[in-house]
N, C-alpha and C positions, 0 to 999 in steps of 0.2 A: 858381611860383607868388611874388607879391607878398604880404606879410606887412606888416599894415598897424604902426605905433610902437606902437597901444594894445597890440596882442598882443604885440610885444617885449617892451613894458612888464612885461605884466605874467606873463609867462617869467620876467622878470629876478630879478623880484620874488618868482616859488615859488623858485627855486635859493634866492635868498637867505636866504628864510625856511627854509628846507630844511635850507640849511647850519647854520642856528644851534642846528635843535632838534635836528638830529643830534647836533651837538656839546654840546647838554644832556641828553640822554638819557643818556649816562653820569655826570653828576652826580645826577641823580635814581634813576638805579638802586643805583646808589651810596649815597645817604640812605634811599630808601623801599622797597629790592626791584624785581627785573622786574614781575614782576605786577602789583603795587600802582600801579608809575605808569605801566602800560599799563590799568589800570581807571581811574586819578585823570586821565591825558590826554583821554581818553573822555567823561569826566563831565564836565570844563571845554568838551570840545569841543562838548558838546550845548548847554550854554550860552552859549558862543560864536554859532558856529552857527544856534539860533535866534533872537537879534539880528538876524542878517544875515539868514536867511531873511523874516522879517518885515518888513526893511526893502530887500531886494532881490531876492526872489521874482520866478518868470516869471510872468504871470497865463493866459499861455494854456493853456485844458485840457488834460488828458491823460489818458490810459486808465490805469486801477488798474493793470492788469497792468505798465505799462511801469516802477514801480516794482520789480520781480525785475532791473532793471541795479543802481539804489544798495545795494539789496541784497548782491549780489556782490561791487561795489567794495566793501562796509564788511567783507565777510568778507575779503576780500581785503588789506586793507588792517590791518586786526586782527592779521591773521596775521603779514604782513610785519612792523606795528613790535613785534606780542610776540614773535616769534623774534629782530628783532632786540638787543631788551631782555633776554633770554634770551643771546643772546651777550655783553655788556657782563659777563655776572658772570663770564667767565674773560677776555675779555680787552679792548683797549685798543680805544678809538671810533677811533681812527686808524688799527687795522687791520681792523675790522670795516666800516668805512664804503665802505673800496673795493671791498670784495666786494657791498655792500650796491648798490652805483652800478651794478655791472652788470647792473640789473636790467631797464639799456636793452635788451639783448640780446632778452629775451624780446618785451618791449614790438615793439621793430622787426618783432623776429621773427611776434609775433604780427598787426600791421603789414601785412605781405607777405601772407600764408598768408590772414586771412579779409577785410581790406579791401583787397588788390588793389592796395596800395601799393606804388611802387619808384623808392627810392630813385635817384636820377641817381649818375653816376660820380663825382663828386666827394663826394656824399653817402655813397656806401659806404665811399671812402678814409674819411672821416673816420670812421665807425663802426669800422673798421679800427685806426686809430689813436689813439678815443680809450680803445676795448679793450684795444691794449697800451700807453697812458697809466695806466688802472686797473691794469692789472695789476703795472705796475714801481710803481706807487704803496704799490701792498700789499706787495708783497716789499720795500722799502723799510722797509715801518715793521716789518715782520715782523721783520728782522735788529735792531733799536734793543733 
């Protein structure tokens, strides 16, 4: 598949801002606590998201039953952020982050099983190398 430059730029921007926010979670958890960090993250996010939605939302109509998808996503993201913040009460972000980064294994497995996506040989090798790299980073951080 040919991925256009705009899609690549959005993916890189997502990675960049996820890295910054993941680093900052520990500072916030230390300052106000894990549950407070999670609550205020979502409170501020709703304000930001409302502004973005008002300016850029898709105008095409959709079935109200389709809102089940963002509801499920919200539940999963909330639990991910909250559990991550709770982990930061007892371990450094440099140790918790590599564990969290293994989320892509779940994503790839779900894509293969439910969406019939099949990574090619290079994609499969890349997934394996990424798993090894993340585990090595986690092991290295846990020995510091």
